[in-house]
C-alpha positions in Angstrom: 62.4 37.2 -37.8 59.5 38.2 -40.1 60.0 40.8 -42.8 57.5 42.7 -45.0 58.3 44.9 -48.0 55.7 47.1 -49.5 56.0 49.7 -52.3 53.3 52.1 -53.2 53.2 54.9 -55.7 51.1 57.9 -54.8 50.1 61.0 -56.7 51.9 63.7 -54.6 55.2 65.4 -54.9 58.1 63.5 -53.1 59.3 66.6 -51.3 55.9 67.3 -49.9 55.4 63.7 -48.8 58.8 63.7 -47.1 58.0 67.0 -45.3 54.9 65.3 -43.8 56.6 62.0 -42.9 59.8 63.7 -41.5 57.7 65.3 -38.8 57.9 62.2 -36.5 55.9 64.1 -33.8 53.1 64.9 -36.3 52.0 61.3 -36.9 48.5 61.9 -35.8 48.2 65.1 -37.9 48.2 63.0 -41.1 46.7 59.7 -39.8 43.4 60.9 -38.4 44.0 63.3 -35.5 42.9 62.6 -32.0 39.4 61.4 -32.9 38.2 58.2 -31.2 40.6 58.3 -28.2 43.8 58.6 -30.3 46.6 60.4 -28.5 50.3 61.1 -28.8 52.9 62.4 -26.4 56.4 63.2 -27.4 59.6 62.7 -25.4 62.8 64.4 -26.7 63.5 65.7 -30.2 65.3 64.6 -33.3 66.9 61.2 -33.6 66.2 59.3 -30.4 62.9 61.0 -29.7 60.0 58.7 -28.7 56.4 59.1 -29.6 54.0 57.5 -27.1 50.8 56.6 -28.9 47.3 55.3 -27.9 45.5 54.0 -30.9 42.0 52.3 -30.8 42.2 48.6 -31.6 46.0 48.6 -30.9 46.3 50.1 -27.5 49.4 51.9 -26.0 52.7 51.7 -27.7 55.9 53.8 -28.1 58.2 54.2 -31.1 61.7 55.7 -31.2 63.0 57.6 -34.2 66.3 55.9 -35.0 67.3 57.7 -38.2 66.0 60.7 -40.2 68.0 61.4 -43.3 66.8 64.4 -45.4 69.3 63.7 -48.1 68.0 60.2 -48.9 64.5 60.8 -47.5 64.8 57.9 -45.2 63.1 57.4 -41.8 63.8 54.5 -39.5 61.9 53.9 -36.3 61.5 51.0 -33.8 59.1 49.8 -31.2 60.2 50.4 -27.7 57.0 49.4 -25.8 53.7 47.7 -26.5 52.8 44.8 -28.8 50.8 46.3 -31.7 49.2 43.6 -33.9 51.1 40.9 -32.0 54.7 42.1 -32.5 57.2 41.7 -29.7 59.9 43.7 -31.6 59.5 45.9 -34.7 61.7 48.1 -36.8 60.5 50.0 -39.9 62.3 51.8 -42.7 60.5 54.0 -45.1 62.1 55.6 -48.1 60.5 58.4 -50.1 61.6 58.7 -53.8 60.5 60.3 -57.0 58.3 58.2 -59.3 56.5 58.9 -62.5 53.5 61.0 -61.6 54.5 61.5 -58.0 56.1 59.5 -55.2 57.1 55.9 -54.5 57.0 54.9 -50.8 59.2 51.9 -50.0 58.4 50.4 -46.6 60.4 47.6 -45.0 59.2 46.2 -41.6 61.1 43.6 -39.6 59.5 42.0 -36.6 59.5 39.2 -34.0 56.0 37.9 -33.2 54.9 38.0 -29.6 54.4 34.5 -28.0 51.4 32.9 -29.6 51.0 35.6 -32.3 50.4 34.6 -35.9 53.3 35.9 -38.1 51.1 35.7 -41.3 48.5 37.9 -39.6 51.2 40.4 -38.6 52.5 40.5 -42.2 49.0 41.2 -43.5 48.4 43.8 -40.8 51.6 45.6 -41.7 50.9 45.6 -45.4 47.5 47.1 -44.7 49.1 49.7 -42.4 51.7 50.7 -45.0 49.1 51.0 -47.8 46.9 53.1 -45.5 49.7 55.3 -44.3 50.9 55.8 -47.9 47.5 57.1 -48.9 47.3 59.3 -45.8 50.7 60.8 -46.5 49.7 61.6 -50.1 46.5 63.2 -48.9 48.3 65.4 -46.3 51.0 66.3 -48.8 48.4 67.4 -51.3 46.7 69.8 -48.9 
């Protein structure tokens, strides 16, 4: 199993960042909307809900919200369909905490590569995604 850990500090209040991230169904609201063929459909609500996504360059995928803890500002989600960036399985944990000047986002991703996929490329892809999502969360939280 592959594992990626990425921490990034952003200049936005932790409570505001958490409010954006905690809206699992609002993923496209802070990551670029529906431009360029991006879409989202939601199945269910709360823990156990599934977001079905279509993302250019990635294709169709679905993720299930496993845990949403307001007290610890922790979100856990897992891949239920699709093979984004070559992953057969994927589980992500993101923790939002106070940091000097703003917020620290701590991402942990665990994955199994799909047959023939390059684990190192997946690690780099996830690092890039985590950094980009951290910046997008901060931008949305500061609006």
